[in-house]
C-alpha positions as CSV (number, residue, x, y, z in Angstrom):
1,M,235.8,369.0,79.7
2,T,236.5,365.4,78.6
3,T,233.6,364.4,80.9
4,I,231.3,366.8,78.9
5,V,232.5,366.1,75.4
6,S,232.3,362.5,76.4
7,G,228.6,362.9,77.5
8,F,227.8,364.7,74.6
9,G,229.4,362.2,72.2
10,S,227.4,359.3,73.7
11,R,223.9,361.0,72.8
12,P,223.3,358.1,70.3
13,F,223.8,355.6,72.8
14,A,221.8,357.4,75.4
15,A,218.8,357.7,72.8
16,A,219.5,353.8,72.1
17,L,219.3,352.8,75.5
18,A,216.0,354.9,76.2
19,A,214.4,353.1,73.0
20,A,215.7,349.8,74.6
21,V,214.1,350.8,78.0
22,L,210.8,351.9,76.1
23,A,210.4,348.8,74.1
24,A,211.0,346.5,77.3
25,A,208.7,348.4,79.0
26,S,205.9,348.2,76.6
27,A,206.3,344.7,75.7
28,P,204.5,343.8,79.0
29,A,202.3,346.2,78.5
30,Q,201.2,344.6,75.3
31,A,201.0,341.2,76.5
32,Q,199.0,342.5,79.3
33,E,196.5,344.0,76.7
34,R,195.8,340.6,75.4
35,K,192.6,339.3,77.2
36,S,192.3,335.9,78.4
37,I,189.5,333.2,77.6
38,R,189.7,330.0,79.9
39,W,188.0,327.3,78.0
40,A,186.6,324.8,80.5
41,T,186.1,321.1,79.5
42,S,186.1,317.5,80.9
43,S,188.9,315.5,81.8
44,V,192.4,315.2,79.6
45,D,191.3,311.9,78.1
46,S,188.0,313.0,77.1
47,Y,186.7,313.7,73.3
48,G,185.7,317.1,74.5
49,Y,189.0,318.0,75.8
50,K,190.5,316.9,72.6
51,V,188.2,319.0,70.2
52,A,188.9,322.1,72.7
53,A,192.9,321.8,72.2
54,A,192.7,321.4,68.7
55,M,190.4,324.6,68.2
56,V,192.5,326.8,70.1
57,K,194.8,328.1,67.2
58,I,191.8,328.7,64.9
59,A,190.2,330.6,67.8
60,E,192.9,332.6,68.7
61,E,193.7,333.7,64.8
62,A,189.9,334.3,64.5
63,L,190.3,337.0,67.4
64,G,193.0,338.8,65.8
65,G,195.5,337.7,68.5
66,Q,193.9,340.0,70.9
67,Y,192.8,337.0,73.3
68,T,195.1,334.0,74.7
69,I,193.1,330.9,75.0
70,T,193.9,328.5,77.6
71,V,192.1,324.7,77.7
72,N,191.4,324.0,81.6
73,P,190.1,320.2,82.1
74,Y,187.8,319.6,84.8
75,P,186.9,315.9,86.1
76,S,183.1,316.3,84.7
77,T,180.9,318.2,82.1
78,T,179.4,319.4,85.0
79,G,182.3,320.8,86.6
80,A,183.3,322.6,83.4
81,M,179.8,324.2,83.1
82,K,180.1,325.3,86.4
83,A,183.7,326.9,86.2
84,A,182.1,329.0,83.2
85,M,179.5,329.9,85.3
86,D,181.4,331.1,88.6
87,G,183.8,333.0,86.6
88,T,186.8,330.8,86.5
89,G,186.1,330.2,82.8
90,E,184.8,331.6,80.0
91,I,183.9,328.7,77.6
92,G,182.0,325.7,79.1
93,Y,181.7,322.4,77.8
94,T,178.3,320.8,77.9
95,A,175.4,319.3,76.1
96,D,171.8,320.2,75.4
97,I,170.3,318.0,77.9
98,G,173.1,319.3,80.5
99,M,171.7,323.1,79.3
100,S,167.9,321.6,80.0
101,Q,169.1,320.9,83.8
102,I,170.8,324.0,84.3
103,Y,167.7,325.8,83.6
104,A,165.1,323.3,85.0
105,A,167.6,323.5,88.5
106,E,167.8,319.6,88.3
107,G,170.5,316.8,88.8
108,G,173.9,318.4,89.7
109,F,172.2,322.0,89.3
110,K,169.7,321.7,92.1
111,D,170.0,324.6,94.4
112,Y,173.0,326.0,92.4
113,T,173.2,329.6,91.8
114,P,176.1,330.7,89.2
115,A,178.3,333.2,90.7
116,K,178.5,335.1,87.2
117,G,175.7,334.2,84.9
118,R,174.1,331.0,83.4
119,L,175.4,329.6,80.0
120,V,173.3,330.3,76.8
121,H,173.2,328.7,73.5
122,S,176.7,329.8,71.6
123,W,178.3,326.8,69.5
124,Y,177.1,323.3,68.9
125,S,180.1,321.0,67.5
126,Y,179.3,317.5,67.5
127,P,176.3,314.9,68.3
128,M,176.3,311.7,70.2
129,E,173.5,309.4,69.2
130,S,171.5,307.2,71.3
131,F,169.4,304.4,70.3
132,M,168.3,300.9,71.9
133,A,169.3,297.2,71.4
134,T,168.5,294.0,72.5
135,S,169.6,290.3,72.5
136,A,168.8,289.2,68.8
137,K,167.3,286.0,70.0
138,E,164.8,288.1,71.7
139,A,164.1,290.9,69.6
140,G,160.7,289.4,67.9
141,K,159.4,290.6,71.5
142,Y,160.2,294.3,70.4
143,K,158.9,296.1,67.4
144,C,159.3,300.0,68.8
145,W,160.6,301.8,72.0
146,G,157.3,301.6,73.6
147,D,157.6,298.2,74.0
148,F,160.7,298.5,76.4
149,S,158.4,300.7,78.7
150,G,158.0,299.8,82.2
151,K,160.8,296.9,81.3
152,P,164.2,296.6,83.0
153,V,166.9,298.2,80.5
154,F,170.5,299.5,81.2
155,F,170.2,303.1,79.6
156,T,174.1,303.2,80.1
157,T,175.6,304.4,83.6
158,A,173.3,306.0,85.6
159,G,174.2,309.9,85.4
160,F,175.9,309.6,81.6
161,M,174.6,312.0,79.1
162,N,173.0,309.3,77.2
163,W,171.2,308.1,80.5
164,L,169.8,311.9,80.7
165,N,169.2,311.6,77.1
166,F,166.7,308.9,77.2
167,Q,165.2,310.1,80.5
168,R,164.1,313.2,78.4
169,I,163.0,310.8,75.4
170,Y,160.9,308.4,77.9
171,K,159.3,311.8,79.2
172,T,158.7,313.1,75.8
173,L,157.0,309.7,74.8
174,G,155.3,309.2,78.2
175,Y,156.9,306.0,79.0
176,Q,157.9,304.3,82.2
177,F,161.6,304.5,82.7
178,K,162.9,301.5,84.5
179,H,166.5,301.7,84.9
180,V,168.7,298.8,86.1
181,Q,172.2,299.8,87.2
182,I,174.7,296.9,86.4
183,D,178.4,297.3,85.8
184,A,178.8,298.3,82.1
185,K,181.3,294.9,81.4
186,T,178.5,292.8,82.3
187,Q,176.1,294.2,79.6
188,S,176.7,291.0,77.6
189,D,175.8,288.8,80.2
190,A,172.9,290.5,81.4
191,L,171.3,290.6,78.0
192,Q,171.8,286.9,77.6
193,A,170.4,285.9,80.8
194,G,167.4,288.4,80.5
195,T,168.1,290.4,83.5
196,I,167.7,293.3,81.4
197,A,165.3,293.3,78.3
198,G,167.7,295.9,76.4
199,A,170.3,298.5,76.5
200,V,171.1,301.9,75.0
201,A,173.8,302.3,72.9
202,Y,175.4,305.6,71.5
203,T,177.9,306.5,69.1
204,T,179.8,309.8,68.4
205,A,179.2,311.4,65.2
206,G,177.6,308.3,63.8
207,R,180.6,306.0,64.0
208,S,182.6,305.0,66.8
209,L,180.8,302.5,69.6
210,A,182.0,302.9,73.3
211,S,184.3,300.5,74.6
212,Y,182.0,298.1,76.6
213,W,179.7,298.0,73.4
214,K,182.3,296.8,71.3
215,E,183.1,293.6,73.9
216,T,179.2,293.3,73.9
217,E,179.2,292.6,70.0
218,V,181.8,290.4,70.0
219,R,180.3,288.2,72.5
220,M,176.5,288.2,71.3
221,D,174.1,288.8,68.4
222,L,172.6,291.9,68.8
223,Q,169.3,293.4,67.1
224,V,168.9,297.2,67.0
225,I,165.3,298.2,68.1
226,N,164.2,301.7,66.1
227,P,161.5,304.0,67.1
228,C,158.2,303.7,65.2
229,P,157.1,306.3,62.7
230,E,154.5,307.8,65.4
231,E,157.3,308.0,67.9
232,V,159.6,309.7,65.8
233,A,157.1,312.3,65.1
234,K,156.5,312.9,68.6
235,L,159.9,313.4,69.4
236,K,160.2,315.7,66.5
237,A,157.3,317.6,67.5
238,A,158.9,318.1,71.1
239,G,162.3,319.8,69.3
240,L,164.2,316.5,69.6
241,A,166.1,315.5,66.3
242,V,165.8,311.9,65.1
243,V,168.9,311.1,63.2
244,D,170.1,308.2,60.8
245,V,173.1,306.1,61.7
246,D,174.9,303.6,59.4
247,P,174.9,300.3,61.3
248,K,178.2,299.4,58.9
249,E,179.9,302.6,60.5
250,A,179.2,301.8,64.0
251,F,179.3,297.8,64.2
252,S,181.2,295.2,62.8
253,K,178.2,292.5,62.6
254,D,174.7,292.7,61.3
255,V,172.4,294.3,63.6
256,G,169.3,293.5,62.0
257,V,168.3,296.9,60.5
258,K,169.6,298.8,57.4
259,G,169.7,301.9,59.1
260,I,169.6,303.1,62.9
261,R,167.4,305.9,64.2
262,G,169.0,307.5,67.0
263,V,168.3,310.8,69.3
264,P,171.4,312.8,69.2
265,I,172.5,315.1,72.0
266,L,174.6,317.9,71.1
267,F,177.5,318.5,72.6
268,G,178.9,322.4,72.4
269,Y,181.0,325.0,74.0
270,N,178.4,327.5,75.4
271,M,179.1,330.9,77.1
272,R,177.7,333.5,79.1
273,A,175.7,336.1,78.0
274,D,178.5,338.5,79.1
275,M,180.6,337.4,76.6
276,P,181.2,340.0,73.8
277,E,179.1,339.8,70.9
278,E,181.7,340.2,68.3
279,V,183.8,337.5,70.0
280,V,181.5,334.7,69.7
281,Y,180.3,335.6,66.1
282,K,184.2,335.5,64.9
283,L,184.7,332.2,66.6
284,L,181.6,330.8,64.9
285,S,182.5,332.4,61.4
286,A,185.8,331.1,61.8
287,F,184.9,327.5,62.6
288,Y,182.4,327.5,59.8
289,K,184.8,328.5,57.2
290,Q,187.3,325.8,58.4
291,R,184.4,323.2,58.6
292,D,185.7,321.2,56.1
293,S,189.4,320.9,57.2
294,L,187.9,320.3,60.5
295,A,186.2,317.2,59.2
296,Q,189.2,315.8,57.4
297,A,191.5,316.3,60.8
298,D,188.9,314.8,62.9
299,A,185.9,312.6,61.6
300,G,183.7,313.5,64.8
301,F,183.2,316.7,62.9
302,T,181.7,315.4,60.2
303,P,178.1,316.2,61.0
304,L,179.4,319.7,61.6
305,A,180.7,320.0,58.1
306,K,177.8,318.6,56.7
307,D,175.5,320.9,58.0
308,F,177.3,323.6,60.5
309,V,173.9,326.2,60.5
310,G,171.6,323.1,61.0
311,M,173.5,321.8,64.1
312,Q,173.4,325.2,65.8
313,V,169.3,325.4,65.2
314,Q,169.2,321.8,66.4
315,G,170.9,322.6,69.9
316,I,168.5,325.7,70.4
317,S,165.7,323.9,69.1
318,A,166.2,321.3,71.9
319,N,165.7,324.0,74.5
320,P,164.0,326.8,72.8
321,Q,163.4,328.5,76.1
322,I,166.8,329.2,76.9
323,P,168.3,332.4,75.4
324,V,170.6,332.5,72.4
325,H,173.7,334.3,72.6
326,A,173.8,337.6,70.7
327,G,176.9,336.6,68.2
328,L,175.2,333.3,67.6
329,A,172.0,334.8,66.8
330,R,174.1,337.4,64.5
331,F,175.3,334.5,62.7
332,L,172.1,332.6,62.2
333,K,170.4,335.6,60.9
334,E,173.3,336.3,58.4
335,H,172.5,332.8,57.2
336,K,168.8,333.0,57.2
337,A,168.5,330.4,59.9
338,W,166.9,332.9,62.8
339,N,163.7,331.9,64.5
340,D,161.9,335.1,65.7
341,K,160.4,333.0,68.6
342,W,163.9,332.5,70.0
343,T,165.1,335.0,72.6
344,I,168.4,336.9,72.3
345,A,170.6,336.9,75.7
346,R,170.9,340.1,77.2
């Protein structure tokens, strides 16, 4: 009797224990219900990784806690792109020139077949502007970018995105691309000795120069050579943007021009077409809403904050033959910026 009575009297305890067991069992189930998004970037010391890491909280909140987002670094941008296309990532760090190579099967994507699917236009986040400079003492020889056609130029290290960018620029303008490969640290010596006629410089979001360029400007006087109006018109007609960079923001000394004109590479974080439309749309909407806060936190987002929608349009226009993710298409239609000539990825 005692055992029976004791058992009967422990019903509240048994009920509590059962509830606890149920809760413990449901917690892993709930965790498992959260889907995973792996954000593939370049190495941990890169700006691309830094940006992605800073965006995770915004992204997870935008998706209502339904996704767990992890940032996975790769040795190169190409590696990050392939990870997203092969299925070991969902978001791939890339640039518009890199997207060109995917669809043309060139460079690092020659003979490459994605295991899951190619990246499509999804989100462009910040520009890097490429332009031309030379020694101030030789600047009188050069009035336009065409004056460097066929002459020895250091177009940044071979394989860099700015190197690829000027290949695209020269192809568009019909110029002869004669690259001289040197150690970037010897750029000043090469310019002063006349080994190279000019060198390609670049800024991130119209501001910071690469470290080797900072060293070059300390050691010598430089002159920026801007594209002539007819060159600008031809580049724009081909879908490439030409933007203004304040020389005082980029250089510590006078470089002979009131404004620098450069062709931006648009870096972004693109996805495959099989990423749900709602996910991409929610991410874009959240980043758009937070654009001013992002710029305050990191100056690299300043151009994005000034014209978020326009940057997406520029990214697509650089490669209009590449499909646009349905989520980005929805976002652009909402902001009256969709072009019916573009194709929505299916």
